[in-house]
C-alpha positions as CSV (number, residue, x, y, z in Angstrom):
1,M,54.8,67.6,13.4
2,Y,52.4,64.7,14.1
3,K,49.0,65.9,15.2
4,T,46.3,63.3,15.9
5,N,42.4,63.6,17.5
6,S,42.5,60.0,18.8
7,S,42.8,59.3,22.3
8,P,46.0,57.7,23.6
9,N,44.0,54.2,24.3
10,R,43.0,54.3,20.8
11,I,46.8,54.8,19.7
12,A,48.0,51.8,21.6
13,K,45.8,49.7,20.3
14,K,47.1,51.0,16.9
15,I,50.5,50.1,17.7
16,Q,49.6,46.8,19.1
17,R,47.8,46.0,15.9
18,S,51.1,47.1,13.9
19,A,53.2,45.5,15.9
20,R,51.5,42.1,15.4
21,F,51.3,43.0,12.0
22,F,55.1,42.9,11.2
23,G,55.6,40.2,13.7
24,F,57.0,42.4,16.5
25,T,55.8,41.2,20.3
26,G,57.1,42.2,23.4
27,F,55.4,45.3,23.9
28,G,55.7,46.9,27.2
29,S,52.2,49.0,28.2
30,A,54.0,51.6,30.0
31,L,56.1,52.7,26.9
32,L,52.8,52.1,24.7
33,L,51.0,54.6,26.6
34,A,53.8,56.9,27.1
35,T,54.8,56.8,22.8
36,A,50.6,57.7,22.3
37,A,50.1,60.0,25.2
38,Q,49.7,63.7,24.6
39,T,51.2,66.5,26.7
40,A,49.1,68.3,28.8
41,S,50.6,71.8,27.7
42,A,52.3,73.8,25.1
43,S,55.8,72.3,24.6
44,C,58.9,73.7,23.2
45,T,62.1,71.9,21.8
46,Y,66.0,72.8,21.0
47,T,67.7,71.0,18.9
48,I,71.3,71.5,17.1
49,D,71.0,71.4,13.1
50,N,74.9,71.7,12.6
51,E,78.0,72.0,14.8
52,W,81.6,73.2,13.6
53,S,84.7,73.9,15.2
54,N,83.6,76.8,16.8
55,G,80.5,77.7,16.1
56,F,76.5,76.2,15.6
57,T,73.2,76.3,14.5
58,A,70.2,75.4,16.2
59,S,66.5,75.3,15.8
60,I,63.7,76.2,18.5
61,T,60.3,74.7,18.4
62,I,57.2,75.4,19.5
63,K,54.4,72.9,19.5
64,N,50.9,73.3,21.0
65,D,49.5,70.9,22.7
66,T,47.2,73.3,24.4
67,G,43.3,72.9,23.7
68,A,43.4,76.7,22.5
69,A,45.5,78.9,19.8
70,I,48.5,80.6,21.4
71,N,48.8,84.0,20.5
72,N,51.4,86.4,20.3
73,W,54.6,83.7,22.0
74,N,57.6,84.1,23.8
75,V,60.5,82.4,25.3
76,N,63.9,83.0,27.0
77,W,67.1,80.6,27.0
78,Q,70.5,81.5,28.8
79,Y,74.0,79.3,27.8
80,A,76.9,79.4,30.4
81,S,79.3,79.4,27.9
82,N,77.7,80.4,24.0
83,R,76.5,83.2,22.3
84,M,74.3,83.6,19.6
85,S,75.7,85.7,16.5
86,N,72.2,85.9,14.6
87,G,68.9,84.3,14.2
88,W,65.7,84.3,11.8
89,N,61.7,84.2,11.8
90,A,61.8,85.3,15.0
91,N,62.6,88.9,16.7
92,F,65.7,88.7,19.2
93,S,66.5,90.8,22.0
94,G,68.8,90.4,24.8
95,A,72.3,89.8,25.6
96,N,72.4,85.8,27.2
97,P,69.9,85.5,28.7
98,Y,68.1,85.7,25.5
99,S,64.2,86.3,24.0
100,A,62.8,85.6,21.5
101,T,59.2,86.7,20.4
102,N,57.0,86.0,17.3
103,M,57.3,87.5,13.5
104,S,53.9,88.9,12.4
105,W,52.9,86.1,10.1
106,N,53.8,83.5,12.9
107,G,52.5,84.3,16.0
108,N,49.1,82.7,16.3
109,I,49.6,78.9,16.7
110,A,47.0,76.6,15.9
111,V,46.2,73.0,18.4
112,G,48.5,70.5,17.2
113,Q,50.4,72.8,15.0
114,S,54.2,74.0,15.4
115,I,56.1,76.5,14.4
116,S,60.3,76.8,14.4
117,F,62.8,79.6,14.1
118,G,66.5,79.3,14.0
119,L,69.6,81.0,15.3
120,Q,73.4,80.7,14.6
121,G,75.8,80.8,17.6
122,V,79.4,80.8,19.1
123,K,81.2,78.3,21.3
124,N,84.0,78.4,23.5
125,G,85.3,75.2,23.4
126,G,83.6,71.8,23.8
127,S,80.0,71.2,22.2
128,A,77.3,72.9,21.6
129,E,75.1,74.1,24.6
130,R,71.6,72.9,24.6
131,P,70.1,75.0,27.2
132,T,66.3,75.0,28.9
133,I,63.5,77.0,26.8
134,N,61.4,79.2,29.4
135,G,58.4,81.5,28.9
136,A,54.8,81.7,29.0
137,A,54.2,78.9,26.0
138,C,56.9,76.5,27.7
139,S,58.1,77.1,31.0
140,G,61.3,74.6,31.8
141,T,60.2,72.7,29.0
142,T,63.6,69.9,29.0
143,P,65.9,70.1,25.8
144,A,65.3,67.9,23.0
145,S,68.7,66.0,23.4
146,S,67.3,64.6,26.9
147,A,64.7,62.8,25.7
148,A,65.9,60.4,24.1
149,S,67.5,58.7,27.8
150,S,63.6,58.5,29.1
151,I,62.8,56.0,26.2
152,P,62.5,53.1,28.3
153,V,64.0,49.8,27.3
154,V,61.2,47.0,26.6
155,S,62.2,43.4,27.3
156,S,60.7,40.5,26.0
157,S,61.2,36.3,25.9
158,R,62.2,36.8,22.2
159,S,65.8,38.6,23.6
160,S,64.3,41.6,20.9
161,S,65.9,45.4,21.7
162,S,63.9,48.3,21.8
163,V,64.5,50.7,19.0
164,A,63.0,54.5,18.3
165,V,62.2,54.7,14.9
166,V,60.8,57.8,12.6
167,S,60.1,57.6,9.2
168,S,60.5,60.2,6.6
169,S,57.2,61.4,7.3
170,G,58.4,62.4,10.3
171,I,55.8,60.2,12.3
172,S,57.8,58.4,15.1
173,S,57.0,55.4,17.4
174,S,58.7,52.8,19.4
175,V,58.7,48.6,17.9
176,A,60.2,45.9,19.9
177,L,62.2,44.5,16.9
178,S,63.0,40.9,17.1
179,S,67.2,39.8,16.6
180,S,66.0,38.2,13.3
181,S,65.2,41.1,11.8
182,R,67.5,43.3,10.1
183,V,67.8,45.5,13.3
184,A,70.7,45.5,15.5
185,S,70.5,44.2,19.2
186,S,70.9,46.2,22.2
187,V,74.2,46.6,23.4
188,P,74.4,47.7,27.6
189,T,76.4,51.2,27.3
190,G,73.4,53.4,28.8
191,V,73.2,55.7,26.6
192,R,70.8,56.1,23.4
193,N,72.3,57.7,20.2
194,A,70.5,59.6,17.4
195,I,71.5,59.2,13.7
196,T,69.5,60.7,11.1
197,V,70.5,60.3,7.7
198,R,69.3,62.5,5.0
199,A,69.3,61.5,1.2
200,L,67.6,60.3,-2.2
201,G,67.6,58.0,-4.8
202,T,66.9,58.6,-8.4
203,T,64.4,56.0,-9.2
204,A,62.7,55.4,-5.5
205,A,63.5,52.0,-5.6
206,E,67.5,52.5,-4.1
207,S,67.9,51.7,-0.6
208,I,70.1,52.2,2.0
209,T,71.4,50.3,5.2
210,L,72.7,52.0,8.1
211,S,74.9,50.4,10.6
212,V,76.7,51.2,13.7
213,G,80.5,49.3,15.0
214,G,79.8,46.6,11.9
215,T,75.9,45.6,13.2
216,E,72.9,46.5,10.8
217,V,70.5,49.5,12.3
218,Q,68.2,50.1,9.9
219,S,67.2,49.8,6.1
220,W,64.9,52.4,4.0
221,T,64.1,52.5,0.6
222,L,64.6,56.1,-1.0
223,S,62.4,58.9,-2.5
224,T,63.4,61.0,-5.0
225,V,63.6,64.3,-3.2
226,M,65.1,64.4,0.2
227,N,63.8,63.2,3.1
228,N,65.5,62.6,6.8
229,Y,65.8,59.0,7.8
230,T,66.0,58.8,11.5
231,V,66.9,56.3,14.6
232,E,68.2,55.5,17.5
233,T,70.2,53.1,19.0
234,A,72.8,52.2,21.6
235,L,75.3,50.5,19.7
236,V,79.0,52.8,19.4
237,G,81.7,52.5,16.2
238,D,81.9,53.9,13.4
239,V,78.6,55.0,11.2
240,V,78.3,53.8,7.9
241,V,75.7,54.3,5.1
242,T,75.7,51.4,2.8
243,F,74.2,51.1,-1.4
244,A,73.7,47.7,-2.6
245,N,71.0,47.5,-4.8
246,D,72.3,48.7,-8.1
247,D,69.9,47.6,-10.3
248,G,72.6,46.8,-13.5
249,G,73.6,50.4,-12.6
250,S,70.7,52.5,-13.4
251,A,70.3,53.4,-9.6
252,D,72.4,56.2,-7.8
253,V,71.7,57.5,-4.2
254,R,73.0,60.6,-2.9
255,I,73.9,61.2,0.9
256,D,73.4,64.8,1.7
257,Y,74.5,63.8,6.0
258,V,74.2,62.1,8.4
259,N,73.7,64.1,11.7
260,V,74.7,62.1,15.0
261,N,73.5,63.8,18.6
262,G,72.7,66.7,17.0
263,V,76.0,67.3,15.0
264,T,76.0,67.2,11.3
265,R,78.9,65.4,9.1
266,Q,78.6,66.1,5.5
267,A,79.0,63.4,3.2
268,E,81.4,65.2,0.4
269,V,84.1,65.5,3.2
270,Q,84.1,61.8,4.3
271,T,87.3,60.2,2.9
272,E,86.0,57.1,3.0
273,N,83.5,56.3,-0.1
274,T,83.4,53.2,-2.1
275,G,80.4,54.0,-4.2
276,A,82.3,56.8,-5.8
277,W,83.0,57.0,-9.0
278,G,86.3,57.9,-10.7
279,N,89.1,57.0,-13.0
280,N,86.7,55.0,-15.0
281,R,85.8,52.7,-12.3
282,C,83.9,52.6,-8.4
283,G,85.8,53.6,-5.9
284,G,88.2,55.8,-7.8
285,G,86.4,59.1,-7.2
286,A,87.1,62.1,-4.3
287,P,85.1,62.4,-1.6
288,S,81.7,62.8,-2.7
289,E,77.8,63.0,-1.7
290,W,77.0,60.6,-4.5
291,L,77.0,56.4,-4.6
292,H,77.0,55.7,-7.9
293,C,78.3,52.3,-7.4
294,E,77.3,49.7,-4.4
295,G,79.4,50.6,-1.8
296,Y,79.1,52.6,1.6
297,I,80.5,56.0,2.9
298,N,81.8,55.5,6.3
299,F,81.2,58.8,8.8
300,G,83.3,58.1,11.3
301,S,82.9,56.9,14.9
302,V,79.6,57.5,16.5
303,T,81.1,58.7,19.8
304,G,83.6,60.6,18.3
305,E,83.8,64.2,16.8
306,P,83.4,64.5,12.4
307,R,86.4,64.2,10.6
308,S,88.3,66.9,11.3
309,S,89.1,69.4,8.5
310,S,88.8,73.0,6.9
311,S,86.6,72.2,4.3
312,L,84.3,70.7,6.7
313,A,83.9,73.5,8.9
314,S,83.5,75.7,5.7
315,S,81.2,73.8,4.2
316,I,78.9,73.3,7.3
317,S,79.3,76.9,7.7
318,S,78.0,77.5,4.4
319,V,74.8,75.7,4.8
320,S,74.0,77.1,7.5
321,S,74.1,80.7,6.0
322,S,72.4,79.3,2.7
323,S,69.5,76.6,3.7
324,S,69.6,76.6,7.4
325,S,68.3,80.5,7.4
326,R,65.3,79.9,5.5
327,A,62.7,83.1,5.7
328,G,59.5,84.0,5.1
329,S,58.9,86.6,3.1
330,A,57.0,89.4,4.3
331,G,53.6,88.6,2.9
332,C,53.7,85.3,5.0
333,G,51.3,85.6,8.1
334,A,48.4,87.7,6.4
335,P,46.1,86.6,3.6
336,A,47.1,86.3,0.0
337,K,46.8,89.5,-1.9
338,L,47.1,88.1,-5.0
339,T,45.2,84.9,-6.6
340,N,45.9,82.3,-9.5
341,G,46.0,83.7,-13.1
342,R,47.1,86.8,-15.7
343,R,48.5,89.7,-13.2
344,T,49.3,93.2,-15.1
345,I,51.9,95.6,-13.7
346,N,53.6,98.6,-14.6
347,V,57.3,98.9,-14.8
348,N,59.2,102.3,-15.7
349,G,55.8,103.0,-17.4
350,L,55.8,99.5,-19.2
351,N,53.1,97.4,-19.0
352,R,54.1,93.5,-18.5
353,E,52.1,90.4,-17.9
354,Y,52.4,87.2,-15.8
355,V,50.7,84.3,-15.0
356,L,50.4,83.5,-11.4
357,D,50.0,80.0,-9.9
358,I,49.6,79.4,-6.0
359,P,49.0,75.9,-4.7
360,S,45.0,74.6,-3.9
361,N,46.0,74.2,-0.6
362,Y,47.9,77.6,0.0
363,N,48.8,78.5,3.9
364,Q,49.6,82.3,4.5
365,N,52.5,80.7,7.2
366,N,54.1,78.3,4.8
367,P,57.1,79.9,3.0
368,Y,56.5,78.3,-0.4
369,K,59.4,77.3,-3.0
370,L,59.0,80.0,-6.2
371,V,60.4,79.1,-9.7
372,F,60.2,81.4,-12.9
373,G,59.3,79.2,-16.0
374,W,60.6,81.6,-18.8
375,H,59.1,80.8,-22.6
376,W,61.1,80.3,-25.8
377,R,61.6,82.6,-28.6
378,G,58.0,83.7,-30.1
379,G,56.0,81.8,-27.1
380,S,54.2,83.2,-24.2
381,A,53.3,82.9,-20.7
382,N,50.5,80.6,-21.4
383,D,52.7,78.3,-23.6
384,V,54.6,77.6,-20.0
385,V,51.4,77.5,-18.6
386,G,50.0,74.6,-20.8
387,Q,53.2,72.3,-20.4
388,G,52.7,72.4,-17.1
389,Y,55.4,74.9,-16.6
390,Y,57.7,72.5,-18.0
391,G,56.3,69.7,-16.2
392,M,57.0,71.1,-12.8
393,K,53.8,71.5,-11.9
394,S,52.8,67.7,-11.4
395,L,56.1,67.0,-9.6
396,S,55.5,69.7,-6.8
397,N,53.1,68.3,-4.5
398,N,51.3,71.6,-4.2
399,S,55.2,72.9,-2.2
400,T,55.8,75.6,-4.6
401,I,54.4,79.5,-6.5
402,F,55.0,79.0,-10.3
403,V,55.3,82.1,-12.5
404,A,55.2,82.0,-15.9
405,P,56.8,85.9,-17.8
406,D,55.4,87.5,-21.1
407,R,58.1,89.2,-23.2
408,A,57.3,92.3,-23.2
409,A,55.3,93.6,-26.6
410,G,57.2,93.8,-30.0
411,T,59.9,91.4,-29.2
412,D,60.2,87.8,-29.9
413,G,61.6,87.1,-26.1
414,W,63.9,87.6,-23.4
415,T,65.8,90.7,-25.0
416,N,66.3,92.7,-22.2
417,A,66.7,96.0,-23.6
418,N,67.7,98.5,-21.0
419,G,67.5,95.9,-18.5
420,R,63.6,96.2,-18.6
421,D,63.4,92.4,-18.9
422,I,65.7,92.4,-15.5
423,A,63.9,95.3,-13.8
424,F,60.5,93.6,-14.8
425,L,61.6,90.0,-12.6
426,Q,62.7,92.1,-9.9
427,S,59.1,94.5,-9.7
428,M,57.3,90.6,-10.0
429,L,59.8,89.5,-7.3
430,T,58.8,93.0,-4.9
431,Q,55.2,92.0,-6.0
432,L,55.3,88.7,-4.8
433,K,57.3,88.5,-1.7
434,S,55.0,91.5,-0.4
435,S,51.6,90.0,-1.2
436,L,52.4,85.8,-0.6
437,C,54.6,83.9,1.5
438,I,57.5,82.9,-0.1
439,D,60.8,81.0,0.8
440,E,63.2,83.4,0.3
441,S,66.2,81.0,0.7
442,R,64.1,78.8,-2.6
443,I,63.6,81.1,-5.6
444,F,63.9,79.1,-8.7
445,S,64.2,79.7,-12.8
446,T,64.3,77.4,-15.8
447,G,63.6,77.8,-19.4
448,W,64.0,75.9,-22.7
449,S,65.4,78.0,-25.7
450,Y,64.9,81.7,-25.1
451,G,64.0,80.9,-21.5
452,G,67.2,79.2,-21.0
453,M,69.1,82.4,-21.9
454,M,67.1,84.1,-19.5
455,S,67.3,81.8,-16.9
456,F,71.5,81.9,-17.2
457,A,71.4,85.6,-17.4
458,V,69.4,86.1,-14.1
459,G,71.8,83.5,-12.5
460,R,74.8,85.5,-13.3
461,E,72.8,88.9,-12.4
462,L,71.1,87.8,-9.3
463,P,72.5,84.7,-7.5
464,S,72.0,86.2,-3.7
465,T,68.6,85.8,-5.1
466,F,68.0,82.8,-7.0
467,R,69.1,79.7,-5.4
468,A,69.9,77.5,-8.3
469,I,68.6,77.8,-12.2
470,A,68.1,75.0,-14.9
471,P,68.6,76.1,-18.4
472,V,67.6,74.0,-21.2
473,S,68.9,74.6,-24.9
474,G,70.0,78.2,-24.5
475,A,73.4,80.5,-24.0
476,F,74.7,83.6,-22.9
477,L,72.5,85.9,-25.2
478,T,70.1,88.1,-23.2
479,P,72.1,90.6,-21.9
480,H,73.3,90.8,-18.4
481,V,75.2,92.1,-15.8
482,D,77.8,89.5,-14.3
483,S,77.9,89.7,-10.9
484,G,80.9,87.5,-10.5
485,S,79.4,85.1,-7.8
486,A,78.3,81.6,-7.6
487,T,74.8,80.2,-8.5
488,A,74.1,76.6,-8.7
489,A,73.4,75.6,-12.0
490,W,71.5,72.3,-13.7
491,I,72.3,73.0,-17.7
492,A,71.0,70.5,-20.5
493,H,71.5,70.8,-24.0
494,G,71.5,68.5,-27.5
495,T,74.8,67.8,-29.3
496,S,72.9,68.2,-32.3
497,D,71.2,71.6,-31.7
498,T,71.7,74.1,-35.2
499,V,69.5,76.6,-33.5
500,V,71.5,77.5,-30.4
501,S,74.7,75.8,-31.1
502,H,76.1,73.0,-28.6
503,S,79.4,75.1,-28.2
504,S,77.6,78.0,-27.3
505,G,76.0,75.8,-24.6
506,S,79.2,74.8,-23.3
507,Q,80.4,78.2,-23.0
508,A,78.0,79.5,-20.9
509,R,78.4,76.0,-19.2
510,D,81.9,77.1,-18.4
511,A,81.2,80.7,-17.2
512,Y,79.3,78.8,-14.1
513,L,82.3,76.3,-13.8
514,R,84.6,79.3,-13.1
515,A,82.4,81.5,-11.3
516,N,81.7,78.4,-8.9
517,G,85.0,76.5,-8.7
518,C,84.9,73.9,-10.1
519,S,87.1,71.0,-11.2
520,N,86.9,69.6,-14.7
521,T,86.7,66.4,-12.8
522,T,82.9,64.9,-13.8
523,V,81.2,62.2,-11.9
524,P,78.0,60.5,-13.9
525,V,74.4,61.0,-12.1
526,Q,71.0,60.2,-13.0
527,P,69.5,60.9,-14.6
528,S,71.7,59.5,-17.6
529,P,73.4,61.2,-19.3
530,C,74.2,63.9,-17.1
531,V,77.7,64.8,-15.1
532,E,78.4,66.8,-12.0
533,Y,81.3,68.5,-12.1
534,Q,83.8,68.3,-8.1
535,N,84.9,70.6,-5.9
536,C,82.6,73.1,-6.6
537,S,82.0,76.1,-4.1
538,S,79.8,74.1,-1.0
539,G,76.5,74.4,-2.3
540,K,76.7,75.9,-5.7
541,P,76.8,72.2,-7.8
542,V,76.9,72.2,-11.6
543,V,75.1,69.3,-13.5
544,W,76.2,69.4,-17.1
545,C,74.1,66.9,-19.5
546,S,74.5,66.4,-23.0
547,F,72.1,64.5,-24.7
548,N,71.4,63.0,-28.4
549,G,69.1,65.0,-29.7
550,G,68.6,69.2,-31.6
551,H,66.7,72.2,-30.3
552,T,64.8,70.3,-28.3
553,Q,63.0,69.5,-24.3
554,P,65.1,66.0,-23.5
555,S,62.7,63.7,-22.0
556,F,64.5,63.7,-18.6
557,Y,64.2,67.4,-18.2
558,S,61.2,67.8,-15.4
559,S,62.3,65.0,-13.6
560,G,66.3,65.9,-13.4
561,A,65.3,69.9,-13.8
562,W,62.7,69.4,-10.4
563,N,65.3,66.9,-8.2
564,F,68.2,69.1,-8.6
565,F,66.0,72.3,-7.2
566,N,64.6,69.9,-4.6
567,R,68.3,69.7,-3.4
568,F,68.3,73.0,-2.3
């Protein structure tokens, strides 16, 4: 959420200066003040995150716009025909009307800050409802979906249209855009449609363009991590995302989904994708999230439902159960009980050690990603720390807690004799989740050589705990119990590896392909020479990076594995 201590007049002046800088004119003072003004009391918004044939997921956000901290909040709402089936990050009660109260770790909302909790529900025909949220903090707050209709339209001598743009940082503004710009002029439909594109690029130079009904609405330059790019428009027609700056074939774009007025349309189920790669040509591949070639994905009409298919419903259902229900661990909301450095933990009578790295700006109310970095044969936790956790710490921007475990005394690596290394891992997880604020839906494992072998084992034995793994130069040499369930995997192996054979790595990869239900079809992805297998179980991709080299860490290891983790 955007927080400011500036007065509305100061914000309005900043917007006017920005408008003059970009050549925009014709602002109305009412629009500027409406954009800049702060609400006088706390506000709540109800947002539909995903919707499918018979269900939906939604989130409720409480923003503290008051002059004092909010403690121990509670809200309630009621549906006409929808029903709630489960929720997360709050304590729920009631059976329509429903009530939600804070958990131990998110009850305090400082001035200018926000908290969110989520829920899943079922429909009784029609679209998902957007009820009014009531409660001491937000009595009678209007649902988020109706906010767009109150945005005033600005007229100007340059015949410009008003389009509310939300950047990837989430800071919104309303700007009058001239008809000579790349933003489409308005059509008098009387309705404004909110469209969000969730996407990333592989080189930070790619740009995408959103068009509606054949008219360009907005263009964005993408970052290398997933971001939301949002715009409101009165245009109608097919929603199309185009990629047109491939730069000689070195760039790629991944479109996760497009959300139109609260309804999510997954990219991998849209059949009109001219940028997919297959049969050694562009436009020849199956539906995909990737635009490997210059081209576009058509997401269907702005006013219609997403293209109906059983795969769409199952895809959204999977997303809602895996990535939307991110819950903080028991350690959230309380001061950290662990500090950076080497830790000792007793596991079944044996003292084991690991090194812990917590972000310098740690926030007890923010659930963090957790990455385990396992060392190689004869290595140590200090070696992994010295490498910056395989180069990922420098990429994390204080978003992640890192752990580097040490092998048991008297061993050369992750032998897991009698399951003791897995037991060590589970003990670390218990301690970390109770002592720190961990996002339990985003726990990852990586490592090279013996560390890759441990990551392979972790993914097969603990798929419900680990969201994804990234083993390099590994194989199935660490004993483990195979759960038979799917785990997302990014795997790299050198073709001339004489220490751990390339074929051993391929065999481990094949086990993940079988568990994840992938086909034999691949498409090239960044970084080169990686490929991604197609038709894997929703949310369980497998990327295979067979590189020219021996038993070594490829140059693209850090960025490739990190970008893969950021898909979730």
